[in-house]
N, C-alpha and C positions, 0 to 999 in steps of 0.2 A: 268465590266458588267453593272454597273449603267450608265456609259457614253454611252455605246452602246444603251441601252434601251431608254435613254433620247433623244439621237440623232435620233433614228428610230421613236420615238413617234412624234417628231417635223416634220420629213420628211413625215410621214404618214398623219399627220394633214394637212400639206401644199399641198400634192398631192391629197388629198381627198376634199379639200375645207372646212375642219372642223376648228373649233376654237382651237388654240393652248393652251394646259394646261401649257406648259413650254416656257420660253423665249429663244431666240437664244443664250443668253449669258451663259446658263447653261452647254451645252456640252463642250465649251472651258475650263470652270472652272473645270469640271470633268476630262477632258483630262490632265490638268495641275496637278491635284491631283494624277491621275493615273501615270503620269511620275515621280512625286515626290516619290510615293510609290515604283516604280521600282528602282529609284535612291538609296533609303534607303536600299532596299533589296540587291542589287548587291554590294553596298558599304560595307555592313556588310559581305556578303558572300565571296567576292573576296579580298577586301582590308585587311580584318582581317585574311586571311589565312596565316599560318606560312611559307609555301613554297615560295621561291623566284626563283624557277627554271623558267628561261625565256621561254623555250620551253613549259613548262606546262601551263604558263599563256596564251601563244598564242594558245595552244590547247583548252583552255576554250573558246576563241573567235571563233575558228573553230566549236566547238561542238554547241555553242549557235546559230551561223549562219546557221549551217546545219539543226538543228531542225526547226528553223524559215523558212528556205527555203523549207524544205519538207512539212510543213504545208501549206505554201503559194502555192506550186505546187499542193497540194491536192485540194485547192480551185479553182485553175485554171483548174484542171481536171474536177471538177464538172461543171464549166462554159462551158467547151467544150462539155461535155456530154449533157448539157441542150440545146445547140445550139441556135436556134431562138425562143424558146418557150417563153411564156408570163412571166414565172418565171425568165428567164434569162434577161428579159428586165424590170423586176419590180424594181422600184427605191429603195424601202425599202430593197430588197434582195441585190441589187448592193452595197448599202451603208453598209449593214452588212459585205459583203466581204471586202469592202474598209477599214472599221473600224477595222476588224480583222487583216488585213495586216498592218495597221497603228500601232496596238498594238504589233505585232511581230517585226516590224521594230524598235519601241521604245525600246523593250527589248534588241534587238541586239545592238543598238547604245549605250545604257547606259552601258551594260556589257562590251562592247569594250572600252568605255571611261574610265571605272574604271581600266581595264587592262593597257591601255595607261598610266594612272596615275602612276601605280606601276613601269612601265618601265622608265618613264621620271624622277621620283623621286629617282631612284637608284643612290646612292652616292650623295644625295641632299645637297645643301647648303642652308643657311638661306634665301638668296635672291631668289633662285629658288623655295623654299617652299612658300614664300610669294607671288611670282608671280602666282604660281599655285592656291593658295587660292583665289586670286583676280579673276582669270579666272573662277574658279568653282563657286564662288558666283555670278559672272556676268551672267553665264549661268542660274543659278537658279532664279535670279531676272528677267531674260527674260521671265520666265513663267508668270509673272504678265502682261506683254504686251500681251501675248496670251490670258490670261483669261479676261482681261479688256482692249480691244483695245481703244486707245485714238487718234483719227485722228488729233487732234490739235498738237500732238508732233511727227509727222512723221519724221521731220528733226532730232529730238533728237534720234529717233530710228536708223536712218542711222549712226549718229555719234557713237552711242552705238555699233552697229554692226561692224563699222570700227575699233574701239578699240579692240573688241574681236578678230577680224581677225588678227590684229597686234600681240596681246598677243599669239594667237594660233600658229602663225608662229615662234615666239621666242621659245615657248615651244617645238615645233616640231624639233628644232635643237639639243635637248638633247638626244643623242643616245649612252651614255657611255656603256650601257649594251651590245651593239654589240661586243665590244672588248673582252668580257669574254666568247664568244661562240667559240667552236671548229669548225672544218671544217664540220662535220656532223650536228651539231646543227644549223649552219648557213644555210645549205641547207634545213633543216626542217623548219626553221624560214621563209625562202623565200617562200616556198610552202604554209605555213599557212597564211602568210600575203597576198600573191597573192589571195588565196581563200577568205580571208576577204574582199579584194577589189572587188572580183567578187560578193560576197553576197551584198555588198553595191551598186554596179551598178545594180544588178538585182532588189533589193528592190526599188531603185530610179525609175527605169523604170516602175515597176509594179504600184507603187503609182502614178506616173505621169500620166500613161495611164488611171488608174481608176479615178483620179481626173478630168482629162479633160472630160471624158465621163459623169461623174456625174454632174460636174459644169454647163453643158449645160442645165440641167433639174431642178436643184434646187439651193438653196443658197450655199455659200461657207464658212459657219461658221466653218467647220472642214477641210478646205483646208490646207494640210500640207505645201503648198508653202508659206503660210503666217505665219507659225509657226517659230519664230526666234530660239527657242531652238533646234528644230529638224534640221533646216537648218544649224545652227552653228555646231551642233554635227556632221552632215554629212561631212561638209567641214573640220572640224578639224581631224576627223578619217581618211578621205581620204588623207589629207596632211601628217599626221604622218606616215600612212602606206606607202605612196609614198617615203618619206624621208628614212624610215627604209629599204625599198626594195632597194633603190639605194645604200645606205651605205653598206648593206649586200653584194650586188653584187660587189661593188668596193673592199671590204675587202676579198673576196674569194681568189684571187690569192696569197695573203700574209698569209692566214690562215695556210697552211701547214708548211711554214717556221717558223711562230710564234710558232706553236705547237711543232715543232722539237726543237726549242730553249728552250721552256718551259720544254720539256722532258729532255733535257740536264741538265737544272738546277735541276729538280726533281731528276734525277739519281745521280747527283753530291751530292746533299743534302742527298740522301739516303745512298750513299757511305760514306759520312762524318759522318753520325750519326750511322753507323753500329757498331762503337766501343762502343756506349752507349747501343745498343739494342741486339747485338748478343753475343753468349756465347763462340765462338771459332773463330780461324783464318780461318777455312775452310769456314765458312759462309761469311766472308769478301771477299774471293776469288770468291765465288758463286755470290755475289752481284755485284762485279766488272765485272764478265763475262756477267751477265744478262744486266747490265746497259750499258756497252760498246757495246754489240751486238745490243741492241734496239736503241741506239743513232745514230749509223752510218749505221743501217740497214744491218748488216753483215749477210751473208748466213750461216756462221759457225765460231766457235771460240774455243780457248782452253787456259787454264792457266796451265803452267808447273811449279811445285814447286820442287825445288832442295832439295834432302835429302842427308845428308853427308854419312850416312852408309847404304843407301838403294836406290832402284830405284826411279826415279822421280815420283811424284804424279800428275795425270792429272785431271783437271776439264773441262768438254767438253760441247759444245753447238752445236747440230746437226752435230756432226762428231764423228767417231770412232777412237779409239787409233791406229788401224792399218793404217788408212789413215794419221794420224799425223806422224807416223813413216816413211811412204812413202815420205811425203813432206820434212821431215827433211833429209832423205837420199838423196833425189833429190838435195836439196840445198847444202849438203855436197859434193856430187859427182861432182857437177858443180863448186865447190870452190866459192860459192856465199857468200860473207862476209857482215856483217853489218845488217842482218835481225834478226835471232834468237840469234846470239852470241853477237850482239851489240858491236862489236869490233871497233877499231880505223879506220879500213879500211872500211868506210861507203860506201855502194852502193848508187849511185845517184838516180836511179829509182828502187824502191822496187816492183813495180807492175807487171813488165813484166816477171819475172823469173819463173812463173808457167806455162807459155804458152807452154813450151816444155815437161811438165809433162803429159804423156799419161795415159788415163784411169781415170783421175780426172776431176771433174766438176768445180774445182776452178782455177781462173786465176789471182787473185790479193791477196796479203798478206801484212799486216803491223804488226809489233811486237814491244813491248816496255818492258824494264826491270822493275821489281818491286823491289825497293831497300828499305832496312830497315837499318838505321844508316850507310848509304853509301855502304852497302854490298848487292849484288844482291841475292834476295831470290827466285824470280820466274820470269817468262816471260809470257806475254799475247800476243797472236797472233790472228788476225782476218782475215777472208777470204771472198772473193766475187767471184761469178761465171762469172764476166765480167772483161776484162782487164782494167787497170787504174780505178779501182772501188773506190779508196780512194783518196780524194783530200787533199790539205794542211790543210783545216779546220778540216777534220776528224782526221788528224795526231795530231793537237794541242789538240783536245778534248780528244783523247785516251791517249795522253801523260799526260794530266792533271789528268785523272782518275787513271792512273797507279801511279803517284806521290801521289795522295790522298790515294790510297789503301796502299801504303808503310807507309804513316803517320798513317793511321788507325791501321795497324798491329803493328807498333811501340808503338802507344798509348795503344793498347790493351794489349801488353806485359807489359808495364809500369803499367797499371791499374791492371793487374793480379798480378804483383809483389806487388803492394800496398795493394791489397786485401789479398794476402798471408801474408804480414807483419801485416796487421790488425788482421787476424786470429791468427797469432803467438802472437801478443800482448794480444789478448783476452785469449788465452791459458795460457799465462804467468800470467795474472791477476787471472785466475782460480787456477793456480799452487800456486800463492802467498797466495790466500785465504786458500788453502789446507794446505800449509806450516804453515801459522799462526795458523791454527787449531791444528797443531802438537805440537806447543809450548804451555806450560801450561798457562791457563787463570789465575790461582792462584797458588802460591807456598805454600808449607807446612809451617805452622807457629807453633811456640811453645813458651811457657813462658820463655824458656831459650835463644831464639834468634829471630831476625827479619830478613827477607830476602826481597830483591828487585832485579829485573832484567831489563835489557834493551837490545834490539836487533834491528839492522837496516841492511838490506841486501844491498850490493853494486848494484846488479841487481834486477830484479823483484823478483827473488827467490835466496836464498843463501844456504850455507852449515853449518852455525853455529847452535848449538843445546845446550840447557840447560834444566834442569828439576829437579824435586825433587820427592821423594817417601817415604812415611812413612812405614818403615819395621815392626815396632811394637810400643808399647807405649813409648819406650825409645830411639828408633833409627830412624833416618831419613837419607836417602841416597840423595846425591847431585851429579850432573854430569854437566860437560861442555865439549863440543866437537867441533872440527873444521874439516870439511871434506876438503880434498885437492881439488883444483879447484873451479870453480864458476858455477853459473847458475843452469839449471835444473838437470844435472847429480849429482851435489853436493847436491841439495835438495832431490833427490831420495835416495842417500846414507844416508842422514840425517834421512829420514823416517825409513830406516832400523835400524839405530842406536837407534831410539826411541823404536822400537819393542824389540830390544835386551835388552835395559835398563829395560823396564817394565817387561820383562820376567824373567831376572836374579835377579832383586832387590828383588823379592818376596822370594828368597831362603836364605836370610840373609847371603850372602857370604862376605868374607873379601875382601878388595879392590883389593888385588893381585888375588884372585880366580875369582873375577868379571871380571877383565881385561883379564885374561887368557881365560876364557870362552867366553868373548865377541870377542876376537881375533879369536878363533876357529869358532865361528858362522859367523862372518863377512868375514872370509877368503873364505867361500863357495860362497859368493854372490858378493863381491867387484871385479871389474875388476882389472887386474894386475897393472894398472897404478895409482890406487887410494888407499888412506889410510886415516885413521881418527886419529887425535890426541885427547886425552881425559885425563881429570883429574876426579877421582872418590873419593868422600868423604863419610864417614859414621860418623854422629854426634851422640854420645851416651850421652844423657842428664842425665842419671843416674850416669855415671862415670865421667861426665864432660870432656870427651876425644873426640878428633877428629882424626880418622884414615884415611889415604888417600894414594893413589898411582897415579903416573903420567905416561901416555903412550905418551911420546913425546910432551905433551902440554906445553904451556907457564908456567913458574914458578909462583906459587901462591903467592900473596902478603899477608903478615901477619903483622897486627899492634898489638903490645903488650902494653896495656895501662900502666901497672906497670912500664915499662921502657921507655915509650913514644918513642918507636923505631919501624921503619918499615923495615922489611926484606923480602927476597924471599926464598921460599923453593926450593932447587935446586936438589931434589932427581931425580935419573936417570929414564929413561923410553924410550920405543920405540913405535912409532905409530902403531895403530891397522891395520893389513893387510900388514905390511911391511915384517914381518917374519912369514911365514905360516907353521910352524912346531912346534914340542914340545919344541924347545929351546927358545921359546918366553918368558917363565916365568923367565928365567935367566936375562932378561933385565928389569924386573919390581922390583922396590924397594918400600917397605912399610914404611911409616913414620907416626908419631902421635904426638899430643901435647895436653896439658891441656889448657882449655880456662877459662878465668875469665870475670867478668863483664867489658864491655867497649872494649874488644878485637874485632878485625875485621879481616875477611879474604875477599880478593877480587879475584874472578875468572874472567878471561877475555880471549879473543881470540887475536891472533897476529895483527888483524886489528886495535886494539887500540894502541899498542906500535909502530907499523910500519906506522902509519898515518903520511903523510908528508905535510909540508907547501910549499909556493911558492919558497923557497930556497932549497927544497929537503932535509930539516932536518926532522928527525923522532921525533915523540912525545916522545918515549923512556921510559925506566924504571924510570929514575930519576924524570922526570916531574910527572909520575904517583905516585911515592912515595910522592912527595911534596904536591900534591893535597890531597891525603888521610891523610897525617899527619896534614895538615892545617884544614881539615874538620873532624878530627877524633872524636871530641866531639859532632858533630851535629847528628841529627837523620839520619837513614840510607837512607831514600828517598832523603834528602837534599844532602847527600854525592854523591849519584848517579847523581842527577841533576847538581851539580857543576862540577863533572867530565866530563859529556857530554858537558856542555857549554864550559868548558876549552878546550876540544878536538876540537870542531868546531871553536872556536876562534883561536886556533893554526893553523888549516889547512886553515882557511879563506874561506871555501866553504862548502856547504851542499852536494856537489857531492863527493862520497867516492869511493876509489879504491878497498877496501876490506871490508868485513862485520864487523860491530861493535857489540860486545856482551860483556856484563858484568853481573856478578852475585855477589852481595855484601851481606855478612852475618855479622850482629852485634850481639854480645852475650850480654844478659841482666844480 
């Protein structure tokens, strides 16, 4: 507004013969400042915008040009309405219209220049960025020539303009953004760029006409034809628009092919990633059907999945199951091999055999097997409504898709198995924690004896069990058990054994009564193939007597300090659950012994004595005796530690075939 007022003031003074209050150099300076402010405004508004959508950027050029054109046409309408009136010939009024148009043109040119910058610097290099900065700064420096014209350096200006033209042509050749437009976007871009060129031509004509008309009556201090910045901007914008338009037009014929190839890649990637994102095989088949149909522009398609004990499952695209059965029946009736059956008798031309199928819209078919681990699991078939609708390239693409689908399904199954195994492992970890909670955290202790125990399962969970229970002030019950089998079933029966032990121990039963009652209870819940070996002890600290019975368990080791001898108690017994009637008690023998200070009893499971080394030799009873006798004078915890170390040293590995469990009691 300041530039307009200053220019009109000078023109009015000159046309009226009055003395000028402002010099002729003021309007050019104000024009340069106005251009600089526009440059700053659009640089911030357009260049800093996050969107890099190329069509949106061109749309900004279109909108700015449209607004400027509408306003300019409005001025032209006013001039036409005024006709040959005095106002229409008034120099001040004419200059007002001219300067307004000049401002509109400047806004359009600068906004377009900033958009061109974003397009040119897409995928920029350091050299390109440096070149652009040189060009941009050169344009801004040209504002100095406009504000302060120096006639003595006209030649320098020509050289300056020549350099800018050369740099502008170099920058105009950077059109990498065009390759990233699809077919529709290229058509939109062509239209928007053509409109931008139209705006540029219209503004050039309007300003040129106004300048010629005005320059005949007054000075040319605001003649745009002498403004290097505006002329350079017009030339650069037109050149880049022309280059872009030509490149877009030349790229149009290949756009559809490029998009099709891109679609093929996207569909293949989608199919490849289906194993990672989808939750079932059905979704893989659906993605295959969708991707294949879109890639080769099929009019209909289906996937037929074979089921061993049921009818085939169909996944369809724009076709009904009835039509599929008609096509299959037609191919079978005409003895056409090598399409859906993929047999060795391959048909050379798969496209022509639907031409004789009446009442069907489809005339071409191709089909491929979907194999998983070499076995055909499904078939994909695609149809078109024209003869010879599928070419060799289509065949290769769908063949690749079918192979990838087979791989995805195979991987999906492997992943499902892996996840199932992981869930199983997690469940076993939980079971192990539960089982560990079933074993006592602390054993009963007494001034008459000290006890320690050790247990290690061969699998995540095992079937060995030990425990202790204080019956009264003078009696403590001890138990060690080994469930037949391994793993979770053994661990489950072990938990049942714990319940039976804690329930019966409270009744102060004799060892024989305890085992008979335990057999009755467990016979109701154990499966017929399972049984539990058990040794049950009652330590009477008042009488200094240990009474015990064995139900098929390993013989108990006893060390008698007075004689410095190690022996095994060989009393008879039958495992719990083997005999499930009243005759069980006949197989249980009760034994007892008096203990003295320094005596030891060692309870253990058969995993200890049957542990083998690399020569298939068992650890055995003799080695167990030797270890206990050698360590008999040591504290009970040291005896246990030495026994376990000796056992692992003998086997030579920490991987065990059967559960290791020991319960050692040393009398004080």
